C-alpha positions as CSV (number, residue, x, y, z in Angstrom):
1,Q,99.2,141.9,-14.9
2,V,98.8,145.6,-15.1
3,R,99.7,147.3,-18.4
4,L,99.4,150.9,-19.4
5,V,99.9,152.1,-23.0
6,E,100.0,155.7,-23.9
7,S,99.3,157.2,-27.3
8,G,98.6,160.6,-28.9
9,G,101.9,162.3,-28.5
10,G,103.5,164.2,-31.4
11,L,104.8,167.5,-32.7
12,V,102.6,170.6,-32.3
13,Q,103.1,174.3,-32.6
14,P,102.9,176.6,-29.6
15,G,99.3,177.4,-28.9
16,G,98.1,174.1,-30.3
17,S,96.4,171.1,-28.7
18,L,97.0,167.4,-28.2
19,R,95.0,164.7,-26.6
20,L,96.9,161.9,-24.9
21,S,95.2,158.6,-24.1
22,C,96.3,155.8,-21.7
23,A,94.7,152.4,-22.3
24,A,94.8,150.3,-19.1
25,S,94.5,146.5,-18.8
26,G,94.7,144.5,-15.6
27,L,93.0,147.2,-13.6
28,T,89.8,149.3,-13.8
29,V,90.5,153.0,-14.1
30,R,87.1,153.8,-12.6
31,V,88.1,152.5,-9.2
32,N,91.7,153.5,-9.1
33,D,93.8,156.6,-8.7
34,M,95.3,157.5,-12.1
35,G,97.7,160.2,-13.2
36,W,99.8,161.8,-15.9
37,Y,103.4,162.7,-15.3
38,R,106.1,164.1,-17.5
39,Q,109.9,164.2,-17.8
40,A,111.8,166.8,-19.8
41,P,115.4,166.2,-20.8
42,G,117.7,166.8,-17.9
43,K,114.8,167.2,-15.4
44,Q,113.1,165.0,-12.9
45,R,109.8,163.4,-13.6
46,E,107.0,165.6,-12.4
47,L,103.3,165.4,-11.7
48,V,101.0,166.9,-14.4
49,A,97.5,165.8,-13.4
50,T,95.8,163.1,-11.2
51,I,92.3,161.9,-10.8
52,T,91.3,159.8,-7.7
53,W,89.0,156.9,-7.7
54,N,86.2,159.2,-6.6
55,G,86.8,161.8,-9.3
56,I,88.9,164.4,-7.5
57,T,91.3,166.0,-9.8
58,N,94.6,167.8,-9.1
59,Y,96.9,169.7,-11.5
60,A,100.3,171.1,-11.5
61,D,100.2,174.9,-11.3
62,S,102.0,175.1,-14.6
63,V,99.1,173.4,-16.5
64,K,96.0,174.6,-14.6
65,G,93.4,176.0,-16.9
66,R,95.1,174.4,-19.9
67,F,95.1,170.7,-19.3
68,T,92.2,168.4,-18.3
69,I,92.3,164.8,-17.1
70,S,89.4,162.5,-17.6
71,R,88.4,158.9,-17.7
72,D,86.4,156.8,-20.1
73,Y,84.8,154.0,-18.2
74,F,83.6,152.1,-21.2
75,K,87.0,152.1,-22.9
76,N,88.9,151.8,-19.6
77,T,91.2,154.7,-20.6
78,V,92.5,157.9,-19.0
79,A,92.9,161.0,-21.2
80,L,94.9,164.2,-20.9
81,Q,93.5,167.0,-23.0
82,M,96.2,169.6,-23.5
83,N,95.4,173.1,-24.9
84,S,97.4,176.3,-25.3
85,L,100.6,174.2,-25.4
86,K,103.9,176.0,-24.7
87,S,107.4,175.0,-25.5
88,E,108.0,174.2,-21.9
89,D,105.4,171.5,-22.1
90,T,107.8,169.5,-24.2
91,A,108.5,166.2,-22.4
92,V,107.9,162.5,-22.4
93,Y,104.4,162.0,-20.8
94,Y,103.8,158.9,-18.7
95,C,100.6,157.4,-17.5
96,N,100.5,156.2,-13.9
97,A,98.2,153.9,-12.0
98,K,97.9,153.6,-8.2
99,S,101.3,155.3,-7.9
100,A,102.8,152.0,-8.7
101,Y,102.4,151.2,-12.4
102,W,103.9,153.2,-15.4
103,G,103.4,153.2,-19.1
104,Q,106.3,153.4,-21.6
105,G,105.7,157.1,-22.2
106,T,104.8,159.2,-25.3
107,Q,106.8,162.1,-26.6
108,V,105.2,165.6,-26.8
109,T,107.2,168.2,-28.6
110,V,105.9,171.8,-28.8
111,S,107.9,173.8,-31.3
112,S,107.4,176.1,-34.3
């Protein structure tokens, strides 16, 4: 049974940083495609960043240069480092595995 649990969300001021983490069980992040998505109120869920099983990363244009996706093989987690946060980054962030499994989401609010 695959389970994804996100953590690390919260309230941060514009320009600040947060690091989200996704703990996976039932699959190995090292050999699977993993990703982060987000959904803002009234909007559709959108891709933020993905990393393939062989380490190829992809980012939404809106976060390029500010966000970084990475994996920790030992902990079996996927992280999203978010820097220079903007109010428009406010959303619920979801971890995804194999385009099939989803976590419960973690709220990120960027506000002064």
